[in-house]
ZABAVO-676295 format. One record per residue (C-alpha): x, y, z; residue in one letter; residue number from 1. Coordinates in nm, 2 decimals. Layout:
BEGIN
+--------+--------+--------+-------+-------+
|      X |      Y |      Z | pamar | filum |
+--------+--------+--------+-------+-------+
|      X |      Y |      Z |     a |   NUM |
...
+--------+--------+--------+-------+-------+
This chain:
BEGIN
+--------+--------+--------+-------+-------+
|      X |      Y |      Z | pamar | filum |
+--------+--------+--------+-------+-------+
|   7.56 |   3.40 |   0.02 |     m |     1 |
|   7.57 |   3.01 |  -0.14 |     s |     2 |
|   7.37 |   2.74 |  -0.09 |     t |     3 |
|   7.48 |   2.36 |  -0.09 |     r |     4 |
|   7.30 |   2.11 |  -0.29 |     p |     5 |
|   7.11 |   1.86 |  -0.09 |     v |     6 |
|   7.25 |   1.54 |  -0.15 |     t |     7 |
|   7.10 |   1.18 |  -0.02 |     r |     8 |
|   7.25 |   0.95 |   0.21 |     t |     9 |
|   7.23 |   0.57 |   0.17 |     r |    10 |
|   7.00 |   0.55 |   0.46 |     n |    11 |
|   6.76 |   0.78 |   0.34 |     e |    12 |
|   6.47 |   0.61 |   0.15 |     r |    13 |
|   6.14 |   0.69 |  -0.10 |     s |    14 |
|   5.82 |   0.52 |  -0.10 |     g |    15 |
|   5.78 |   0.17 |   0.09 |     f |    16 |
|   5.97 |  -0.12 |   0.11 |     t |    17 |
|   5.79 |  -0.47 |   0.01 |     l |    18 |
|   5.76 |  -0.57 |   0.38 |     v |    19 |
|   5.57 |  -0.24 |   0.47 |     e |    20 |
|   5.35 |  -0.30 |   0.16 |     l |    21 |
|   5.29 |  -0.63 |   0.26 |     l |    22 |
|   5.18 |  -0.56 |   0.65 |     v |    23 |
|   4.94 |  -0.27 |   0.53 |     v |    24 |
|   4.77 |  -0.54 |   0.28 |     i |    25 |
|   4.75 |  -0.76 |   0.56 |     a |    26 |
|   4.61 |  -0.52 |   0.79 |     i |    27 |
|   4.36 |  -0.42 |   0.53 |     i |    28 |
|   4.28 |  -0.79 |   0.50 |     g |    29 |
|   4.20 |  -0.85 |   0.84 |     v |    30 |
|   3.98 |  -0.54 |   0.87 |     l |    31 |
|   3.77 |  -0.66 |   0.59 |     i |    32 |
|   3.72 |  -1.00 |   0.72 |     a |    33 |
|   3.62 |  -0.83 |   1.06 |     l |    34 |
|   3.39 |  -0.61 |   0.87 |     l |    35 |
|   3.23 |  -0.84 |   0.60 |     l |    36 |
|   3.01 |  -1.04 |   0.85 |     p |    37 |
|   2.90 |  -0.73 |   0.97 |     a |    38 |
|   2.78 |  -0.60 |   0.66 |     v |    39 |
|   2.64 |  -0.96 |   0.59 |     q |    40 |
|   2.44 |  -0.96 |   0.92 |     q |    41 |
|   2.32 |  -0.60 |   0.83 |     a |    42 |
|   2.20 |  -0.69 |   0.48 |     r |    43 |
|   2.01 |  -1.00 |   0.62 |     e |    44 |
|   1.87 |  -0.80 |   0.87 |     a |    45 |
|   1.73 |  -0.57 |   0.61 |     a |    46 |
|   1.59 |  -0.87 |   0.42 |     r |    47 |
|   1.41 |  -1.01 |   0.71 |     r |    48 |
|   1.28 |  -0.68 |   0.79 |     s |    49 |
|   1.12 |  -0.67 |   0.41 |     q |    50 |
|   1.00 |  -1.03 |   0.46 |     c |    51 |
|   0.83 |  -0.90 |   0.79 |     s |    52 |
|   0.67 |  -0.64 |   0.59 |     n |    53 |
|   0.52 |  -0.86 |   0.33 |     n |    54 |
|   0.37 |  -1.08 |   0.58 |     l |    55 |
|   0.22 |  -0.75 |   0.74 |     k |    56 |
|   0.10 |  -0.67 |   0.42 |     q |    57 |
|  -0.08 |  -1.00 |   0.35 |     m |    58 |
|  -0.22 |  -0.98 |   0.70 |     g |    59 |
|  -0.36 |  -0.66 |   0.63 |     l |    60 |
|  -0.50 |  -0.80 |   0.30 |     a |    61 |
|  -0.65 |  -1.08 |   0.49 |     m |    62 |
|  -0.86 |  -0.83 |   0.73 |     h |    63 |
|  -0.98 |  -0.64 |   0.43 |     n |    64 |
|  -1.10 |  -0.94 |   0.25 |     y |    65 |
|  -1.28 |  -1.02 |   0.57 |     h |    66 |
|  -1.43 |  -0.71 |   0.57 |     d |    67 |
|  -1.55 |  -0.71 |   0.23 |     v |    68 |
|  -1.66 |  -1.10 |   0.20 |     n |    69 |
|  -1.73 |  -1.18 |   0.56 |     g |    70 |
|  -1.47 |  -1.44 |   0.55 |     c |    71 |
|  -1.10 |  -1.52 |   0.51 |     f |    72 |
|  -1.04 |  -1.67 |   0.14 |     p |    73 |
|  -0.99 |  -2.02 |   0.13 |     a |    74 |
|  -0.65 |  -2.24 |   0.09 |     g |    75 |
|  -0.78 |  -2.25 |  -0.26 |     f |    76 |
|  -1.12 |  -2.27 |  -0.43 |     y |    77 |
|  -1.18 |  -2.64 |  -0.55 |     r |    78 |
|  -1.48 |  -2.66 |  -0.78 |     r |    79 |
|  -1.77 |  -2.91 |  -0.68 |     t |    80 |
|  -1.63 |  -3.20 |  -0.96 |     p |    81 |
|  -1.29 |  -3.22 |  -0.78 |     y |    82 |
|  -1.41 |  -3.19 |  -0.42 |     k |    83 |
|  -1.35 |  -3.56 |  -0.39 |     t |    84 |
|  -0.97 |  -3.53 |  -0.45 |     y |    85 |
|  -0.73 |  -3.56 |  -0.21 |     s |    86 |
|  -0.70 |  -3.30 |   0.05 |     t |    87 |
|  -0.46 |  -3.08 |  -0.14 |     f |    88 |
|  -0.58 |  -3.16 |  -0.51 |     s |    89 |
|  -0.66 |  -2.92 |  -0.77 |     g |    90 |
|  -0.74 |  -2.73 |  -0.97 |     p |    91 |
|  -0.85 |  -2.42 |  -0.79 |     g |    92 |
|  -0.74 |  -2.04 |  -0.75 |     w |    93 |
|  -0.51 |  -1.98 |  -0.43 |     g |    94 |
|  -0.58 |  -1.74 |  -0.16 |     w |    95 |
|  -0.28 |  -1.53 |  -0.29 |     g |    96 |
|  -0.50 |  -1.50 |  -0.60 |     a |    97 |
|  -0.80 |  -1.39 |  -0.41 |     m |    98 |
|  -0.62 |  -1.08 |  -0.20 |     i |    99 |
|  -0.47 |  -0.92 |  -0.51 |     l |   100 |
|  -0.71 |  -0.64 |  -0.53 |     p |   101 |
|  -0.60 |  -0.61 |  -0.14 |     q |   102 |
|  -0.23 |  -0.59 |  -0.23 |     i |   103 |
|  -0.28 |  -0.32 |  -0.52 |     e |   104 |
|  -0.26 |  -0.59 |  -0.77 |     q |   105 |
|  -0.63 |  -0.54 |  -0.89 |     n |   106 |
|  -0.57 |  -0.53 |  -1.28 |     n |   107 |
|  -0.39 |  -0.87 |  -1.24 |     r |   108 |
|  -0.65 |  -0.99 |  -1.07 |     y |   109 |
|  -0.92 |  -0.89 |  -1.34 |     e |   110 |
|  -0.71 |  -1.05 |  -1.58 |     g |   111 |
|  -0.71 |  -1.36 |  -1.43 |     l |   112 |
|  -1.07 |  -1.39 |  -1.42 |     r |   113 |
|  -1.13 |  -1.62 |  -1.11 |     v |   114 |
|  -1.49 |  -1.62 |  -1.15 |     n |   115 |
|  -1.50 |  -1.75 |  -1.46 |     q |   116 |
|  -1.24 |  -2.01 |  -1.53 |     r |   117 |
|  -1.02 |  -2.26 |  -1.36 |     f |   118 |
|  -0.66 |  -2.23 |  -1.26 |     c |   119 |
|  -0.48 |  -2.37 |  -1.55 |     s |   120 |
|  -0.15 |  -2.33 |  -1.74 |     d |   121 |
|  -0.34 |  -2.14 |  -2.01 |     d |   122 |
|  -0.12 |  -1.87 |  -2.20 |     s |   123 |
|  -0.36 |  -1.58 |  -2.08 |     d |   124 |
|  -0.34 |  -1.71 |  -1.77 |     i |   125 |
|   0.06 |  -1.72 |  -1.74 |     l |   126 |
|   0.07 |  -1.37 |  -1.86 |     k |   127 |
|  -0.07 |  -1.26 |  -1.49 |     y |   128 |
|   0.07 |  -1.55 |  -1.29 |     s |   129 |
|   0.39 |  -1.56 |  -1.37 |     q |   130 |
|   0.55 |  -1.19 |  -1.35 |     p |   131 |
|   0.69 |  -1.16 |  -0.99 |     l |   132 |
|   0.49 |  -1.01 |  -0.70 |     i |   133 |
|   0.70 |  -0.87 |  -0.47 |     e |   134 |
|   0.51 |  -0.92 |  -0.18 |     t |   135 |
|   0.48 |  -1.26 |  -0.21 |     f |   136 |
|   0.84 |  -1.35 |  -0.23 |     r |   137 |
|   1.10 |  -1.30 |   0.05 |     c |   138 |
|   1.40 |  -1.15 |  -0.06 |     p |   139 |
|   1.63 |  -1.39 |   0.11 |     s |   140 |
|   1.52 |  -1.69 |  -0.10 |     a |   141 |
|   1.72 |  -1.80 |  -0.38 |     p |   142 |
|   1.64 |  -1.89 |  -0.73 |     g |   143 |
|   1.46 |  -1.69 |  -1.01 |     n |   144 |
|   1.09 |  -1.56 |  -1.00 |     n |   145 |
|   0.94 |  -1.86 |  -1.12 |     l |   146 |
|   0.85 |  -2.19 |  -0.92 |     n |   147 |
|   0.92 |  -2.52 |  -1.14 |     p |   148 |
|   0.82 |  -2.76 |  -0.85 |     e |   149 |
|   0.42 |  -2.71 |  -0.89 |     f |   150 |
|   0.33 |  -2.85 |  -1.24 |     k |   151 |
|   0.24 |  -3.20 |  -1.36 |     n |   152 |
|   0.55 |  -3.25 |  -1.61 |     s |   153 |
|   0.86 |  -3.07 |  -1.71 |     s |   154 |
|   0.72 |  -2.97 |  -2.06 |     s |   155 |
|   0.45 |  -2.75 |  -1.86 |     e |   156 |
|   0.52 |  -2.39 |  -1.77 |     p |   157 |
|   0.59 |  -2.26 |  -1.41 |     s |   158 |
|   0.39 |  -2.02 |  -1.22 |     h |   159 |
|   0.50 |  -1.70 |  -1.02 |     g |   160 |
|   0.71 |  -1.81 |  -0.71 |     l |   161 |
|   0.58 |  -1.75 |  -0.34 |     s |   162 |
|   0.78 |  -1.81 |  -0.02 |     t |   163 |
|   0.47 |  -1.80 |   0.19 |     y |   164 |
|   0.19 |  -2.06 |   0.26 |     k |   165 |
|  -0.15 |  -2.08 |   0.44 |     g |   166 |
|  -0.17 |  -2.30 |   0.75 |     v |   167 |
|  -0.38 |  -2.60 |   0.74 |     f |   168 |
|  -0.33 |  -2.66 |   1.09 |     g |   169 |
|  -0.23 |  -2.98 |   1.27 |     d |   170 |
|  -0.47 |  -3.25 |   1.12 |     k |   171 |
|  -0.78 |  -3.32 |   0.88 |     n |   172 |
|  -1.12 |  -3.27 |   1.00 |     t |   173 |
|  -1.44 |  -3.22 |   0.84 |     q |   174 |
|  -1.63 |  -2.86 |   0.81 |     y |   175 |
|  -1.95 |  -2.81 |   0.68 |     n |   176 |
|  -2.07 |  -2.46 |   0.53 |     y |   177 |
|  -2.40 |  -2.34 |   0.41 |     s |   178 |
|  -2.43 |  -2.23 |   0.06 |     g |   179 |
|  -2.41 |  -1.85 |   0.14 |     d |   180 |
|  -2.15 |  -1.86 |   0.40 |     d |   181 |
|  -1.87 |  -1.73 |   0.15 |     c |   182 |
|  -1.82 |  -1.60 |  -0.19 |     p |   183 |
|  -1.69 |  -1.87 |  -0.44 |     y |   184 |
|  -1.85 |  -2.16 |  -0.26 |     y |   185 |
|  -1.77 |  -2.52 |  -0.40 |     a |   186 |
|  -1.95 |  -2.74 |  -0.20 |     g |   187 |
|  -2.14 |  -2.85 |   0.12 |     s |   188 |
|  -1.85 |  -3.06 |   0.30 |     c |   189 |
|  -1.51 |  -2.94 |   0.32 |     v |   190 |
|  -1.25 |  -3.18 |   0.37 |     d |   191 |
|  -1.00 |  -2.96 |   0.58 |     g |   192 |
|  -0.78 |  -2.90 |   0.86 |     g |   193 |
|  -0.82 |  -2.73 |   1.20 |     n |   194 |
|  -0.62 |  -2.41 |   1.07 |     g |   195 |
|  -0.72 |  -2.13 |   0.90 |     v |   196 |
|  -0.68 |  -2.26 |   0.55 |     f |   197 |
|  -0.83 |  -2.54 |   0.37 |     s |   198 |
|  -0.97 |  -2.63 |   0.03 |     p |   199 |
|  -1.30 |  -2.43 |  -0.01 |     n |   200 |
|  -1.27 |  -2.31 |   0.35 |     s |   201 |
|  -1.45 |  -2.01 |   0.48 |     a |   202 |
|  -1.29 |  -1.92 |   0.79 |     t |   203 |
|  -1.42 |  -1.61 |   0.98 |     k |   204 |
|  -1.29 |  -1.43 |   1.28 |     f |   205 |
|  -1.52 |  -1.60 |   1.53 |     r |   206 |
|  -1.41 |  -1.95 |   1.40 |     d |   207 |
|  -1.07 |  -1.86 |   1.56 |     v |   208 |
|  -1.19 |  -1.93 |   1.92 |     t |   209 |
|  -0.84 |  -1.94 |   2.04 |     d |   210 |
|  -0.80 |  -1.60 |   1.96 |     g |   211 |
|  -0.66 |  -1.42 |   1.67 |     t |   212 |
|  -0.33 |  -1.33 |   1.85 |     t |   213 |
|  -0.28 |  -1.70 |   1.95 |     n |   214 |
|  -0.34 |  -1.86 |   1.61 |     t |   215 |
|  -0.09 |  -1.84 |   1.27 |     v |   216 |
|  -0.24 |  -1.77 |   0.95 |     m |   217 |
|   0.05 |  -1.75 |   0.70 |     i |   218 |
|   0.39 |  -1.84 |   0.73 |     g |   219 |
|   0.73 |  -1.87 |   0.52 |     e |   220 |
|   0.80 |  -2.19 |   0.35 |     v |   221 |
|   1.18 |  -2.23 |   0.21 |     p |   222 |
|   1.27 |  -2.27 |  -0.16 |     f |   223 |
|   1.59 |  -2.44 |  -0.29 |     g |   224 |
|   1.87 |  -2.62 |  -0.12 |     e |   225 |
|   1.92 |  -2.52 |   0.26 |     n |   226 |
|   2.26 |  -2.69 |   0.28 |     g |   227 |
|   2.19 |  -2.96 |   0.51 |     t |   228 |
|   2.12 |  -3.33 |   0.46 |     r |   229 |
|   1.86 |  -3.57 |   0.60 |     d |   230 |
|   1.94 |  -3.90 |   0.76 |     s |   231 |
|   1.93 |  -4.08 |   0.45 |     s |   232 |
|   2.26 |  -3.84 |   0.35 |     g |   233 |
|   2.03 |  -3.64 |   0.06 |     d |   234 |
|   2.04 |  -3.27 |   0.03 |     l |   235 |
|   1.73 |  -3.13 |   0.19 |     i |   236 |
|   1.56 |  -2.97 |  -0.10 |     h |   237 |
|   1.24 |  -2.72 |  -0.04 |     y |   238 |
|   0.98 |  -2.66 |  -0.31 |     r |   239 |
|   0.85 |  -2.31 |  -0.18 |     g |   240 |
|   0.51 |  -2.23 |  -0.32 |     a |   241 |
|   0.28 |  -2.08 |  -0.60 |     v |   242 |
|   0.06 |  -1.78 |  -0.54 |     w |   243 |
|  -0.19 |  -1.85 |  -0.78 |     v |   244 |
|  -0.33 |  -2.17 |  -0.70 |     g |   245 |
|  -0.29 |  -2.52 |  -0.81 |     v |   246 |
|  -0.35 |  -2.69 |  -1.13 |     t |   247 |
|  -0.56 |  -2.98 |  -1.25 |     l |   248 |
|  -0.40 |  -3.31 |  -1.14 |     g |   249 |
|  -0.07 |  -3.49 |  -0.99 |     g |   250 |
|   0.08 |  -3.50 |  -0.70 |     a |   251 |
|   0.34 |  -3.21 |  -0.80 |     s |   252 |
|   0.01 |  -2.99 |  -0.76 |     s |   253 |
|  -0.03 |  -3.06 |  -0.40 |     n |   254 |
|   0.04 |  -2.83 |  -0.13 |     v |   255 |
|   0.12 |  -2.55 |  -0.31 |     a |   256 |
|  -0.08 |  -2.29 |  -0.14 |     t |   257 |
|  -0.11 |  -2.42 |   0.24 |     h |   258 |
|   0.02 |  -2.72 |   0.44 |     q |   259 |
|   0.01 |  -2.84 |   0.79 |     t |   260 |
|   0.26 |  -2.67 |   1.05 |     l |   261 |
|   0.45 |  -3.00 |   1.09 |     r |   262 |
|   0.47 |  -3.06 |   0.72 |     g |   263 |
|   0.32 |  -3.31 |   0.47 |     v |   264 |
|   0.40 |  -3.54 |   0.20 |     t |   265 |
|   0.30 |  -3.47 |  -0.18 |     a |   266 |
|  -0.02 |  -3.71 |  -0.12 |     s |   267 |
|  -0.13 |  -3.51 |   0.18 |     g |   268 |
|  -0.04 |  -3.76 |   0.46 |     s |   269 |
|   0.13 |  -3.58 |   0.75 |     q |   270 |
|   0.47 |  -3.61 |   0.88 |     s |   271 |
|   0.57 |  -3.73 |   1.22 |     s |   272 |
|   0.83 |  -3.46 |   1.25 |     q |   273 |
|   0.71 |  -3.16 |   1.45 |     y |   274 |
|   0.97 |  -2.89 |   1.35 |     k |   275 |
|   0.99 |  -2.56 |   1.16 |     i |   276 |
|   1.24 |  -2.68 |   0.84 |     n |   277 |
|   1.25 |  -3.04 |   1.01 |     g |   278 |
|   1.10 |  -3.23 |   0.72 |     t |   279 |
|   1.22 |  -3.28 |   0.35 |     k |   280 |
|   1.05 |  -3.10 |   0.08 |     d |   281 |
|   0.72 |  -2.97 |   0.25 |     f |   282 |
|   0.79 |  -2.77 |   0.57 |     a |   283 |
|   0.75 |  -2.41 |   0.70 |     f |   284 |
|   1.05 |  -2.26 |   0.72 |     g |   285 |
|   1.29 |  -1.97 |   0.57 |     s |   286 |
|   1.60 |  -1.85 |   0.50 |     h |   287 |
|   1.67 |  -1.63 |   0.77 |     h |   288 |
|   1.89 |  -1.83 |   1.04 |     p |   289 |
|   1.72 |  -1.98 |   1.35 |     g |   290 |
|   1.33 |  -2.02 |   1.24 |     g |   291 |
|   1.08 |  -1.84 |   1.04 |     a |   292 |
|   0.82 |  -1.58 |   1.02 |     q |   293 |
|   0.47 |  -1.60 |   1.07 |     f |   294 |
|   0.18 |  -1.35 |   1.05 |     v |   295 |
|  -0.10 |  -1.42 |   1.32 |     l |   296 |
|  -0.47 |  -1.42 |   1.25 |     s |   297 |
|  -0.47 |  -1.05 |   1.43 |     d |   298 |
|  -0.22 |  -0.92 |   1.15 |     g |   299 |
|   0.10 |  -0.92 |   1.36 |     s |   300 |
|   0.41 |  -1.09 |   1.26 |     v |   301 |
|   0.64 |  -1.31 |   1.48 |     r |   302 |
|   0.95 |  -1.49 |   1.42 |     f |   303 |
|   0.92 |  -1.86 |   1.57 |     f |   304 |
|   1.23 |  -2.05 |   1.65 |     s |   305 |
|   1.33 |  -2.38 |   1.45 |     d |   306 |
|   1.39 |  -2.51 |   1.82 |     t |   307 |
|   1.00 |  -2.47 |   1.88 |     m |   308 |
|   0.86 |  -2.77 |   2.07 |     d |   309 |
|   0.57 |  -3.00 |   1.91 |     s |   310 |
|   0.30 |  -2.87 |   2.20 |     v |   311 |
|   0.36 |  -2.50 |   2.11 |     s |   312 |
|   0.38 |  -2.60 |   1.73 |     i |   313 |
|   0.00 |  -2.76 |   1.77 |     n |   314 |
|  -0.12 |  -2.49 |   1.97 |     r |   315 |
|  -0.04 |  -2.20 |   1.73 |     i |   316 |
|  -0.18 |  -2.41 |   1.44 |     a |   317 |
|  -0.50 |  -2.51 |   1.56 |     d |   318 |
|  -0.78 |  -2.20 |   1.57 |     k |   319 |
|  -0.99 |  -2.38 |   1.83 |     g |   320 |
|  -0.85 |  -2.65 |   2.06 |     d |   321 |
|  -0.87 |  -2.43 |   2.35 |     g |   322 |
|  -0.49 |  -2.43 |   2.41 |     q |   323 |
|  -0.30 |  -2.11 |   2.36 |     v |   324 |
|   0.05 |  -1.99 |   2.35 |     i |   325 |
|   0.18 |  -1.72 |   2.57 |     s |   326 |
|   0.50 |  -1.55 |   2.58 |     g |   327 |
|   0.80 |  -1.56 |   2.30 |     d |   328 |
|   0.88 |  -1.90 |   2.18 |     l |   329 |
+--------+--------+--------+-------+-------+
């Protein structure tokens, strides 16, 4: 039995035509375009979750600090010779430096020697203040691990970036503390705010008369350009924070660790704008879409919308005005 060889006709083809290949590529491109936003959203959700965990750790650290010392740490500890400076001037170790032992950074705390010297740009301080502490940085924040915004001149070195600040409140007030109220106490009359953190403050749970579930303690602050412009057309640039504290002089050292919830200028004067991310340079806010996360005084973490009204902002910032928030904002 003989076999005939298989021959190809003109109508039989092998492989793909150019048109077919282009169609396949187009379909793949459409699928990638559809999937990419979902992947980006998933990645941002993971970053936001990590940021929430950072705030949760800080809230727990604050409670542990209170258990040991009988009060929350101050916004920063300004020594007696400097207490007549403006509300936000240094030098002084920040609340971030004070809770280092509570976030498993005791070696760094011991290296800084906060009980023996001022916060400064000394090289022996920089080796502890410059390396990244992941708890103090939101993973969505751009830039490197140093914050060049809080120093007195371009020639000075930068300290480690933080994207969180303590809540000063909504307005200035006066608090009087007796000498044994809190460790690291530095004066009898403290120029402070109606929030949890002020220079030399010693806020206790009992002072949060609105209730710890109704008063914000620490919130996010954005760092770098946020992609929008102010009324003058200038690109809005946020300065973030530094966790270690504030150095000796100059407006560039101000509001490095805490601020009013409605934002303040470098000199400490208050902005008239009541909005998260609503002020240039100094404002609570984040690189998460739609608002920012805060840890309340009870240690819980909540997300507040950037459309929050001014009344609610005032209420959550003031620890004892008798007005409380209810429900989700």
